[in-house]
C-alpha positions in Angstrom: 69.5 85.2 104.9 68.6 87.4 101.8 65.7 90.1 101.9 62.5 88.8 100.4 61.6 90.7 97.3 57.8 90.0 97.9 56.0 87.8 100.2 56.2 84.5 97.9 59.7 84.9 96.3 63.1 85.1 98.0 66.0 86.9 95.9 68.2 84.5 94.2 71.9 84.6 95.7 74.9 84.4 93.1 78.7 83.7 93.6 81.1 84.3 91.2 84.4 82.3 91.8 87.6 83.6 89.7 90.3 81.0 89.1 87.8 78.3 90.1 90.0 75.4 88.9 93.5 76.3 90.5 95.0 74.4 93.0 93.9 76.4 95.9 90.5 77.6 94.6 89.2 74.1 93.2 89.1 73.4 97.0 87.1 76.6 97.6 84.7 75.5 94.6 84.2 72.3 95.9 83.4 73.7 99.6 80.9 76.0 98.1 79.1 73.2 96.4 79.2 70.8 99.2 78.0 73.8 102.1 76.8 76.9 100.6 73.1 78.0 99.8 74.1 79.9 96.8 71.3 79.7 94.1 73.9 80.0 91.0 77.5 79.6 91.5 79.6 80.7 88.1 83.1 79.1 88.2 85.5 81.1 86.1 89.0 80.3 84.7 91.5 80.8 81.9 91.6 77.0 81.6 88.3 76.3 80.5 88.9 72.6 80.0 89.8 72.1 83.6 87.2 74.2 85.3 84.6 72.3 83.0 86.1 69.1 84.1 85.9 70.1 87.8 82.1 71.5 87.5 81.3 67.7 85.9 83.1 65.9 88.6 81.0 67.9 91.2 77.6 67.1 89.7 75.9 70.5 91.1 73.4 72.0 88.9 73.9 75.5 90.6 77.4 75.4 89.2 78.3 76.4 85.7 81.6 76.9 83.9 82.8 79.9 82.0 86.0 81.4 80.3 87.7 84.2 82.3 90.7 86.5 81.4 91.9 88.3 84.2 94.1 90.7 82.3 91.1 92.1 80.7 89.6 94.3 83.5 87.1 95.9 81.4 85.4 92.4 80.7 86.0 91.9 84.5 83.6 94.9 85.2 81.0 93.7 82.7 81.1 90.2 84.3 80.9 91.1 88.1 77.6 93.2 87.7 74.7 91.2 89.4 76.5 88.8 91.7 76.3 89.0 95.8 80.0 88.3 96.1 82.9 87.7 94.0 85.5 85.1 95.3 88.9 85.9 94.0 91.0 82.7 93.8 93.5 84.1 91.3 97.6 84.9 92.1 98.0 87.7 94.3 99.1 89.9 91.6 95.3 90.3 90.3 94.4 91.2 93.7 94.4 95.1 93.1 92.3 94.8 89.7 89.5 92.4 90.9 89.3 94.7 94.3 88.9 97.8 92.0 86.4 96.0 89.6 84.3 95.2 92.8 84.4 98.9 93.9 83.4 100.3 90.5 80.5 97.8 90.0 79.2 98.0 93.8 79.4 94.2 94.2 81.0 92.9 97.6 84.1 90.1 97.4 87.3 88.7 99.0 90.4 87.2 98.1 93.6 85.2 99.6 95.9 88.0 100.0 96.3 91.8 100.0 98.3 94.8 99.1 98.2 98.6 100.7 96.7 100.1 97.5 93.6 97.9 98.1 92.9 99.4 101.4 93.2 103.1 99.5 89.8 101.7 98.2 88.2 101.9 101.6 86.0 105.1 101.4 84.8 104.1 97.5 83.7 101.1 98.7 81.6 102.4 101.7 80.4 105.1 99.3 78.8 101.9 97.5 77.9 100.2 100.8 79.8 97.0 99.8 82.4 95.0 101.7 85.7 93.8 100.2 87.7 91.8 102.7 91.5 91.2 101.1 93.4 88.0 102.8 90.7 85.1 103.5 93.1 82.0 103.4 95.1 80.2 106.1 97.6 83.0 106.6 96.3 85.5 106.0 92.9 84.8 107.2 92.3 82.1 110.0 95.5 83.8 111.9 93.8 87.1 111.4 90.5 85.7 113.2 92.3 84.1 115.6 94.1 87.4 116.8 90.3 89.2 116.6 89.4 86.1 119.1 92.0 87.1 121.3 90.7 90.8 121.6 87.4 89.6 122.7 89.4 87.7 125.7 91.2 90.5 126.4 91.0 94.1 127.6 94.1 95.2 125.9 96.5 93.6 123.3 100.3 94.3 123.4 102.2 91.8 121.3 101.1 89.2 118.6 103.4 86.5 117.2 102.2 84.4 114.3 103.8 81.2 113.2 103.0 79.1 110.2 104.2 76.0 108.4 103.1 75.5 104.7 103.7 71.9 104.1 103.3 71.7 100.5 105.6 71.0 97.7 107.5 73.7 96.0 106.0 74.2 92.9 102.1 72.9 92.9 101.1 76.1 90.9 102.7 79.1 89.4 101.3 81.4 91.8 102.7 79.4 94.8 105.8 78.8 93.3 106.0 82.6 92.8 105.3 82.9 96.6 108.1 80.8 97.5 110.5 82.5 95.5 109.2 86.2 96.9 109.8 84.9 100.5 113.4 84.2 99.9 114.2 87.1 97.6 116.7 89.2 99.7 115.8 92.1 97.2 112.2 91.9 97.8 111.3 95.7 98.9 108.7 94.3 101.4 111.6 93.3 103.5 112.4 96.9 104.5 109.2 96.7 106.6 108.7 92.9 107.8 107.6 93.5 111.8 106.2 96.1 113.6 107.6 96.9 117.3 107.6 99.9 119.3 105.8 102.1 116.8 107.8 101.4 113.6 108.5 98.9 111.1 111.9 96.9 111.2 113.4 95.3 108.3 114.6 91.5 108.4 116.2 89.7 105.6 115.4 86.2 104.7 116.2 83.3 107.2 116.3 85.7 110.1 114.5 85.6 113.5 114.9 81.6 113.7 113.1 80.1 116.6 111.6 76.6 117.1 107.8 76.3 117.3 105.9 73.5 117.9 102.8 72.7 115.4 100.1 70.1 115.3 101.3 66.4 115.4 101.6 66.3 111.5 104.2 68.8 111.5 105.7 68.9 114.9 108.5 71.2 115.5 109.8 73.6 113.2 112.4 76.2 112.6 110.7 79.6 111.5 111.7 82.8 110.4 110.5 86.3 109.6 108.3 86.8 106.7 106.7 90.1 105.6 103.2 89.0 105.6 99.8 91.0 105.5 98.8 90.4 109.0 102.1 92.5 110.4 100.4 95.3 108.3 96.7 95.2 109.1 96.8 94.4 112.8 98.5 97.3 114.1 95.8 99.3 112.7 93.1 97.3 113.6 94.6 97.2 117.3 96.1 100.7 117.8 97.4 99.9 121.4 99.5 96.9 119.8 103.3 97.4 120.8 104.3 94.5 118.5 103.3 92.2 115.3 105.4 89.6 113.6 104.8 86.6 111.4 107.4 83.9 111.1 107.1 80.6 108.7 108.7 78.0 107.0 108.2 75.2 104.4 109.0 71.7 104.5 112.5 70.7 105.7 113.6 70.1 101.9 112.3 73.0 100.6 113.9 75.2 103.0 117.0 73.7 102.6 117.1 74.2 98.8 116.0 77.8 99.0 118.4 78.6 101.5 121.1 77.4 98.9 119.8 79.0 96.1 119.5 82.4 98.0 123.2 82.2 99.5 124.4 81.4 96.0 122.8 84.6 94.7 120.3 83.0 92.4 117.2 84.5 94.2 118.1 87.8 93.0 117.3 90.0 89.8 121.3 89.9 89.0 121.8 89.0 85.5 123.3 85.8 84.7 124.6 84.7 81.1 122.9 81.7 79.3 124.3 81.5 75.8 124.1 84.9 74.4 121.5 86.2 76.3 121.3 87.5 79.6 118.6 86.8 82.4 117.3 87.9 85.9 119.1 85.1 88.1 115.5 84.4 90.0 113.7 84.3 86.6 115.8 81.3 85.2 115.5 79.7 88.9 111.6 80.0 88.6 111.8 78.4 85.3 113.9 75.2 86.1 111.9 74.5 89.3 108.6 75.3 87.4 109.7 72.8 85.2 111.1 69.9 87.4 109.0 67.0 88.4 110.6 67.0 91.9 109.1 70.3 92.4 106.0 68.7 92.7 106.8 66.1 95.1 106.1 66.1 98.9 106.1 63.7 101.5 103.4 65.6 103.9 100.7 67.9 102.9 99.5 70.0 106.1 99.2 73.5 107.0 100.1 74.6 110.7 99.2 77.7 112.5 100.2 78.9 115.6 99.2 82.4 117.1 100.3 83.8 120.5 98.8 87.1 121.6 99.8 88.8 124.9 97.8 91.3 126.6 96.1 92.3 129.9 93.1 91.1 131.5 91.6 92.2 134.7 94.8 93.7 135.2 96.8 90.6 134.9 99.5 90.0 131.9 97.5 87.1 130.0 98.8 85.2 127.0 96.1 83.8 124.4 97.6 81.0 122.4 95.9 79.5 119.4 97.0 76.2 117.5 95.1 74.7 114.4 94.5 70.9 113.6 93.1 69.3 110.6 92.6 65.7 109.3 95.9 63.9 108.0 96.4 63.5 104.3 95.3 60.2 104.4 91.7 61.0 105.3 91.8 64.5 103.4 92.7 63.7 99.9 96.7 63.9 99.8 97.7 67.3 98.7 94.2 68.8 99.3 95.1 68.5 102.9 97.1 71.5 102.3 94.7 73.2 99.9 91.6 72.9 101.8 93.4 75.0 104.7 93.3 77.9 102.5 90.5 77.5 100.2 87.8 76.8 102.8 88.3 79.7 104.9 87.7 82.1 101.5 84.4 80.0 101.0 83.5 80.5 104.3 84.2 84.2 104.2 82.2 84.5 100.9 79.1 82.8 102.7 79.2 85.0 105.6 79.7 88.3 103.6 77.1 87.3 101.1 74.4 86.3 103.9 74.8 89.8 105.6 77.1 88.7 108.3 80.2 90.8 107.3 80.9 93.3 110.4 81.4 96.5 108.5 81.5 98.0 105.0 84.5 99.0 102.9 87.9 97.4 102.5 88.6 95.8 105.9 91.1 93.1 106.7 89.4 89.8 108.1 89.9 91.0 111.7 87.9 93.7 111.2 85.2 92.5 108.6 84.3 88.8 109.7 82.3 87.3 112.8 84.4 85.4 115.2 82.1 82.4 116.5 80.4 81.9 112.8 83.9 81.5 111.1 85.2 79.0 113.7 82.3 77.0 113.8 82.3 76.7 110.0 85.6 75.7 109.7 85.0 73.2 112.6 82.1 71.8 110.3 84.9 70.8 107.8 87.2 69.3 110.2 89.4 72.6 110.8 89.4 72.8 114.7 91.4 75.6 116.8 92.6 75.0 120.1 92.9 77.8 122.5 94.9 78.1 125.6 94.7 81.2 128.2 97.2 81.6 130.8 97.0 84.6 133.2 100.1 85.7 135.0 100.1 87.2 138.5 101.3 87.0 141.9 100.0 85.6 145.1 100.0 87.8 147.7 100.6 86.1 151.2 97.9 87.0 153.8 99.3 89.5 156.7 99.1 88.5 160.1 
């Protein structure tokens, strides 16, 4: 609850949603409308027509649309002042600018991904007595909170393996297409530090580390591969005794086949190729072709699968905590929305927890340090996203002497 300004009137709670009409963040905006207790929600987007249409469809007098240009950082700071929380649903290239503006203004916030430079703002954010949480989506986000849950069940953590199956079309939005290409780009600098093991970071090229994982029934068994992901960076810092942290993932089989062929054909590199009398980086041309292809926006199954396995010790025994998500099928959850809700809803829940004072720290912190476990999973379940927990202890039966 917000503090009472006098004995008669409670303070107004205000949320600012950036990229509010985007493919992912529109689900955040819808969730805030349906579940939150904010008195005012400002839905900001570069596409004023789209965000206005979204707000009109929600028919919620608390929500107002405005134009917003994320490339104007000064205007960003001017806009942020006076809000309880800034909800950043913009593409990841804006994460640092938004985080920096929140710290400068002194307003709490969160986003869907992270980069190391954001955590360098930690002490400044502490000085401003605010909390900013990078990476509150499905993965990172729900997966981080699964690990936090395991840390509350175990006496010590040793290994974390995270698996995801992002079942969406190739190019539902420019930012998501960029994410897919990034994950398959063999030249991506993050590929030099993909997973953490035995005290150091290890490189891994695209399509390496293949294993088969069983996700929920809508997705089933899929082959997953090493991906440079936020969780592998933050978890060893959050849990210093961790010996291993790794993320593997996949997209639908047809997307995996296409990306593999493009990568092996050298078309996901920055190597220049000629088109007419001009040269372009190969990956740039591929991005343009895919963005313009109707097939890139088609997908037979919309879903999101998450599996997290945490190994550690409990009462002296080796113990494994296994977490698997479940959510309504696309037939019941609005087709493509069955994917986007899994990302947009956690962002909404995180914003509500932060604004209501339920954050578990100050500064710039990853989800596993910043958000309370039980309220987070309780709120997910209210929306239909449930998490199955299995705990297996290993030990020996010692025969009685006699």
